[in-house]
C-alpha positions as CSV (number, residue, x, y, z in Angstrom):
1,M,-3.3,-27.1,19.6
2,V,-6.5,-24.6,18.1
3,N,-9.5,-24.5,20.2
4,S,-12.5,-24.8,17.9
5,Q,-15.0,-23.3,20.3
6,K,-13.3,-19.6,19.8
7,P,-14.7,-17.4,16.7
8,R,-12.2,-18.6,13.9
9,V,-10.4,-15.7,11.4
10,V,-8.2,-16.9,8.8
11,V,-5.7,-14.8,7.1
12,T,-4.2,-14.4,4.4
13,G,-0.3,-12.5,3.9
14,S,0.3,-14.2,7.8
15,T,3.5,-14.5,7.4
16,G,4.0,-10.1,6.0
17,A,4.7,-7.0,9.2
18,V,1.2,-6.6,9.2
19,G,0.7,-10.7,9.0
20,R,2.0,-11.6,11.8
21,Q,1.0,-8.5,14.1
22,V,-2.7,-9.5,12.9
23,C,-2.6,-12.7,13.6
24,T,-0.9,-12.3,17.1
25,R,-3.2,-10.0,18.0
26,L,-6.2,-11.5,17.3
27,A,-5.3,-14.8,18.9
28,G,-4.8,-12.4,22.3
29,E,-7.8,-11.0,21.6
30,G,-9.4,-14.5,22.1
31,F,-9.6,-15.7,18.8
32,S,-8.5,-18.4,16.9
33,V,-5.9,-17.7,13.8
34,V,-4.9,-19.7,10.9
35,G,-2.9,-18.0,8.8
36,L,-2.4,-19.0,5.4
37,D,0.9,-17.7,3.3
38,R,2.9,-18.7,-0.1
39,R,6.2,-18.6,3.0
40,S,6.6,-20.3,5.5
41,G,6.1,-18.5,8.8
42,V,6.2,-20.3,13.0
43,S,3.4,-19.7,14.8
44,T,4.4,-17.8,18.7
45,H,0.8,-18.0,20.1
46,A,-1.1,-21.3,20.8
47,E,-4.0,-20.1,19.3
48,V,-2.1,-19.1,16.3
49,S,-1.9,-21.9,13.3
50,L,0.5,-21.6,10.2
51,L,-0.5,-23.2,6.8
52,T,2.0,-22.7,3.7
53,V,0.0,-23.0,0.8
54,D,-0.4,-20.9,-2.4
55,L,-4.3,-19.5,-3.0
56,A,-4.2,-19.7,-6.8
57,V,-4.2,-23.5,-6.5
58,A,-4.8,-24.8,-3.0
59,D,-8.7,-25.8,-1.5
60,L,-9.7,-23.0,-0.6
61,R,-13.3,-24.1,0.2
62,S,-11.6,-26.4,3.1
63,L,-9.3,-24.0,4.8
64,L,-11.9,-22.3,5.0
65,M,-14.6,-24.2,6.6
66,G,-15.4,-22.9,10.1
67,A,-14.4,-19.5,9.9
68,D,-16.4,-16.4,10.5
69,V,-13.8,-14.2,9.3
70,L,-11.8,-13.8,6.7
71,V,-9.1,-11.4,6.3
72,H,-7.1,-10.8,3.0
73,L,-3.7,-8.8,3.6
74,A,-2.2,-11.4,0.3
75,S,-2.6,-8.9,-2.2
76,G,0.6,-9.4,-5.1
77,V,0.2,-6.3,-6.9
78,R,3.8,-4.3,-5.3
79,A,3.6,-0.9,-6.1
80,Q,6.5,-1.0,-9.3
81,D,4.1,-3.5,-11.2
82,V,3.0,-2.4,-14.4
83,H,2.4,-4.7,-16.7
84,G,0.6,-8.6,-15.5
85,D,0.4,-10.1,-12.4
86,P,4.3,-11.5,-11.2
87,G,3.0,-15.0,-11.3
88,H,-1.1,-15.5,-10.7
89,D,-3.9,-12.7,-11.4
90,M,-4.2,-11.7,-7.5
91,L,-7.8,-10.3,-8.7
92,T,-8.6,-14.1,-9.9
93,V,-7.7,-15.3,-6.9
94,A,-9.3,-12.6,-4.9
95,E,-12.5,-14.2,-6.7
96,R,-11.3,-17.4,-5.4
97,L,-11.4,-16.5,-2.1
98,L,-14.0,-14.9,-1.8
99,A,-16.3,-18.0,-4.0
100,A,-14.6,-20.0,-1.4
101,A,-15.3,-17.6,1.5
102,A,-19.5,-18.1,0.1
103,D,-19.5,-21.7,0.3
104,A,-18.2,-22.0,3.8
105,G,-20.2,-19.7,5.1
106,V,-17.6,-17.1,6.1
107,A,-19.9,-13.8,7.2
108,H,-17.0,-11.4,7.5
109,V,-14.1,-10.2,5.4
110,V,-12.0,-7.9,5.6
111,V,-9.6,-6.6,2.4
112,R,-6.0,-4.5,2.5
113,S,-6.8,-1.2,0.6
114,S,-5.1,1.6,0.6
115,A,-5.8,5.5,0.6
116,M,-4.4,5.5,-2.9
117,V,-7.7,4.7,-5.0
118,Y,-8.9,8.1,-4.0
119,G,-6.6,9.1,-6.6
120,A,-4.0,12.5,-6.2
121,W,-5.5,15.2,-7.8
122,A,-4.9,18.8,-7.6
123,D,-8.4,19.7,-6.6
124,N,-8.4,16.7,-3.7
125,P,-10.0,17.8,-0.4
126,V,-7.6,18.1,2.4
127,P,-8.1,15.7,4.3
128,L,-10.3,12.7,2.0
129,T,-12.8,11.3,4.1
130,E,-14.7,8.0,3.4
131,E,-17.3,9.4,0.9
132,A,-14.4,10.7,-1.1
133,E,-15.1,9.3,-4.6
134,V,-13.1,6.4,-6.0
135,Q,-10.9,7.3,-8.5
136,P,-7.3,6.0,-8.3
137,C,-4.7,7.7,-11.2
138,R,-4.7,6.1,-14.4
139,G,-2.3,3.9,-15.2
140,F,-1.0,3.3,-11.7
141,R,-1.4,0.1,-11.4
142,F,-1.1,-0.7,-7.8
143,A,-4.1,1.5,-7.0
144,E,-6.2,0.6,-9.8
145,H,-5.5,-2.8,-8.7
146,R,-6.7,-1.4,-5.0
147,A,-10.0,-0.6,-6.4
148,S,-11.1,-3.5,-8.1
149,L,-10.5,-5.3,-5.0
150,E,-12.7,-3.6,-3.0
151,G,-15.3,-3.8,-5.9
152,L,-15.4,-7.5,-6.0
153,A,-15.6,-7.3,-1.8
154,T,-18.4,-4.9,-1.8
155,A,-19.9,-7.5,-4.5
156,W,-19.6,-10.3,-2.0
157,A,-20.9,-8.5,1.0
158,T,-24.1,-7.8,-1.2
159,Q,-24.9,-10.8,-2.6
160,A,-26.3,-12.3,0.9
161,P,-28.1,-11.3,3.8
162,G,-25.3,-11.1,6.8
163,R,-22.3,-10.4,5.4
164,S,-20.1,-7.8,5.6
165,A,-17.1,-6.4,4.1
166,S,-14.2,-3.7,5.7
167,L,-12.3,-2.0,3.1
168,L,-8.8,-0.9,5.0
169,R,-7.2,2.2,3.4
170,P,-4.1,2.8,4.7
171,A,-1.9,5.6,3.6
172,V,1.8,4.8,3.0
173,T,2.8,1.6,5.5
174,V,5.8,1.3,7.0
175,A,7.8,-0.8,9.6
176,E,10.3,-1.7,11.5
177,E,12.3,-4.0,9.3
178,R,12.0,-2.5,6.6
179,P,10.1,1.0,5.0
180,G,7.6,-1.0,2.9
181,G,8.1,-1.3,-0.6
182,L,5.5,1.9,-1.7
183,A,7.5,4.0,0.7
184,R,10.8,3.5,-1.1
185,I,8.9,3.8,-5.1
186,L,7.2,7.3,-3.6
187,A,11.1,8.1,-2.4
188,S,12.7,7.4,-5.9
189,A,9.8,9.0,-7.5
190,A,10.1,12.6,-5.4
191,A,13.7,12.5,-6.9
192,I,12.3,14.6,-9.6
193,R,9.6,16.9,-8.5
194,A,7.2,18.6,-10.7
195,Q,6.9,22.9,-9.4
196,E,3.4,22.9,-8.9
197,G,2.9,21.6,-5.7
198,D,4.9,20.2,-3.1
199,P,2.8,16.3,-1.8
200,L,1.7,16.1,2.2
201,G,3.2,13.3,3.5
202,Q,0.9,10.3,5.8
203,F,3.1,7.6,7.3
204,V,0.6,4.8,9.2
205,H,3.0,1.6,11.0
206,A,2.4,-1.8,10.4
207,D,1.6,-1.9,14.3
208,D,-1.0,0.3,13.7
209,L,-2.3,-1.3,10.6
210,A,-3.3,-4.7,12.6
211,S,-4.5,-3.2,15.4
212,A,-6.8,-1.7,12.7
213,V,-7.7,-5.0,11.3
214,V,-8.5,-6.4,14.9
215,C,-10.4,-3.1,15.8
216,V,-13.4,-3.7,12.4
217,V,-12.6,-8.0,12.8
218,E,-13.9,-7.0,16.5
219,Q,-16.4,-4.6,15.5
220,R,-17.9,-6.6,12.6
221,F,-17.3,-3.0,10.3
222,D,-18.8,-2.8,7.4
223,G,-17.7,-0.6,4.2
224,P,-15.0,1.6,3.7
225,I,-12.9,2.7,6.7
226,N,-9.0,4.8,6.2
227,V,-6.1,3.9,8.4
228,A,-4.1,6.8,9.0
229,P,-2.4,8.8,12.0
230,D,-3.9,12.1,12.6
231,G,-3.1,14.9,10.6
232,W,-0.3,14.8,8.0
233,I,3.6,15.9,7.1
234,S,4.5,19.0,5.0
235,A,7.1,18.1,2.5
236,P,9.9,20.8,4.4
237,M,9.2,18.9,7.8
238,M,9.7,15.4,5.8
239,A,13.3,16.9,4.6
240,E,13.8,17.3,8.1
241,L,13.0,14.1,9.3
242,G,14.6,12.5,6.5
243,G,17.6,14.6,5.1
244,P,17.2,16.7,2.1
245,A,18.1,14.2,-1.0
246,P,19.5,15.1,-4.4
247,R,16.3,16.5,-6.4
248,L,15.3,19.7,-8.7
249,R,12.1,21.3,-10.0
250,L,10.6,21.2,-13.5
251,P,7.8,22.4,-14.7
252,A,5.0,19.4,-14.8
253,P,5.5,18.5,-18.4
254,M,9.4,18.1,-18.1
255,A,9.4,16.6,-15.3
256,S,6.9,13.8,-16.6
257,W,9.1,13.4,-19.4
258,V,12.2,13.1,-17.3
259,A,10.2,10.6,-15.3
260,E,9.4,8.4,-18.3
261,V,13.0,8.6,-19.1
262,R,14.4,7.2,-15.8
263,W,12.1,4.4,-15.7
264,Q,12.9,3.6,-19.4
265,L,16.7,3.4,-18.9
266,G,16.2,1.9,-15.6
267,L,17.1,4.1,-13.5
268,T,14.3,3.8,-11.0
269,D,12.4,1.1,-10.0
270,A,9.1,4.6,-10.0
271,P,6.9,3.9,-12.4
272,P,5.7,7.0,-14.1
273,S,2.4,7.0,-13.7
274,V,2.7,7.5,-9.8
275,V,4.2,10.7,-10.2
276,P,0.7,12.7,-9.8
277,Y,1.1,11.2,-5.9
278,T,4.2,13.1,-5.3
279,V,2.8,16.1,-6.9
280,F,-0.7,16.5,-5.6
281,P,-2.5,15.8,-2.0
282,W,-3.9,12.3,-0.9
283,V,-4.0,12.8,2.7
284,V,-6.8,10.8,4.4
285,A,-9.2,11.6,8.1
286,N,-9.3,8.4,10.3
287,D,-12.3,10.2,11.8
288,R,-14.4,7.5,11.0
289,L,-11.8,4.7,12.5
290,R,-11.3,6.3,15.7
291,A,-14.8,6.0,16.4
292,L,-14.6,2.7,16.5
293,G,-12.1,3.5,19.9
294,W,-9.1,2.8,17.4
295,V,-5.8,5.2,18.5
296,P,-2.7,4.9,16.5
297,S,0.4,4.2,19.1
298,H,3.1,6.1,16.4
299,S,2.4,8.9,14.9
300,N,3.1,10.2,11.2
301,E,6.4,11.8,12.0
302,E,7.4,8.5,14.4
303,A,6.3,5.9,11.3
304,Y,8.3,8.3,8.8
305,V,11.5,8.1,11.2
306,V,11.1,4.4,11.3
307,G,11.1,4.0,7.7
308,Y,13.7,6.6,6.5
309,E,16.5,4.9,5.4
310,P,19.6,6.8,5.6
311,R,21.3,7.7,2.4
312,A,25.4,8.7,1.5
313,T,24.0,12.1,0.5
314,D,22.5,13.1,3.9
315,R,26.5,13.4,4.7
316,L,26.8,16.4,2.3
317,D,26.4,20.1,3.0
318,A,23.3,21.5,1.0
319,K,25.8,23.2,-1.2
320,H,26.8,19.3,-2.8
321,R,23.5,18.2,-2.3
322,Q,22.4,21.0,-5.0
323,Q,25.5,20.6,-6.8
324,L,24.5,16.8,-7.1
325,S,21.0,16.8,-7.9
326,L,21.9,19.2,-11.0
327,A,23.9,16.4,-12.0
328,V,21.7,14.1,-11.6
329,T,18.9,15.8,-13.1
330,G,21.4,17.0,-16.0
331,G,22.4,13.1,-16.6
332,A,18.7,11.8,-16.8
333,V,18.1,15.0,-19.2
334,L,21.3,13.9,-21.2
335,L,20.3,10.1,-21.5
336,G,16.6,10.8,-22.3
337,L,18.2,12.7,-25.8
338,V,20.2,10.3,-26.2
339,L,17.5,7.9,-26.0
340,L,15.5,10.0,-28.0
341,G,17.6,10.7,-31.1
342,R,18.0,6.6,-31.0
343,L,14.4,6.3,-31.2
344,L,14.2,8.9,-34.5
345,G,17.1,6.8,-36.0
346,R,15.3,4.2,-36.0
347,W,12.2,6.1,-37.1
348,R,14.1,7.0,-40.1
349,K,15.0,3.6,-41.0
350,S,12.0,1.9,-41.0
């Protein structure tokens, strides 16, 4: 049974890889925790209560009553989403949560954003600090949603004295049981690369993101804060760690076109709008978080290996991988020409 005398934290998305760790770690630090999620879960700690809740329709005010902190991890928008939210409008859900938090007297809100809110631009400094402008790449809905979520939380914090909002901006997050949707999307998009550049990789383990959440809750941190291990990984190093995958470099206009064709034909789940994140830098500095006492337990390399899914092509030698790369790219271009021909044929008939 939860002890009501302890500081109370409500965590949304409590059954996810990060949410589970956050609930357990907060309880271990002396907080009483209530986890909310649409999926059912089983608590493994006496100070953690898990509730199966649909945030879009539940009485959020009653669920948040008596809470000191709200940790919002249930974003609901995936990296491959390009149109409307699956199910409910998740920004509307966030607005409901924040309104209920205000009514319930919650003083501190923590939201999971993303380092992608900085956007991937050719003139980005390496690394990016929290003072950098928030300018997600246009059309990449995942990053745009996170930027909007940050705006809602910041506005909530300024509407009454004594409120604070921690805006966590993690690098690509991976967990032991799976690499994570964002990591898979970026890997898929990188199969076709523009000649203009090689991306720098940055990966944070779910355990380290969970410990960052606990850190900002304990410190009552207010403002944006990056979450990433020290440094980053070069493209050649990622290839060495994960095994080279079939890919071919193309001029930027052609690479964008091929990415669009692959998406339209269902050959990839990576939307074309993510392509800039596979070309230009968007790695972040972790100085601000480290100054709070946070120390990562996994390096970029360790996190990357955890999130790497072996492919059948890993067993091929360099020559056969290159041949496969040419075949895949050639097939995509050919299919694109077929699609273009069909579109022109329809246009002429109309």
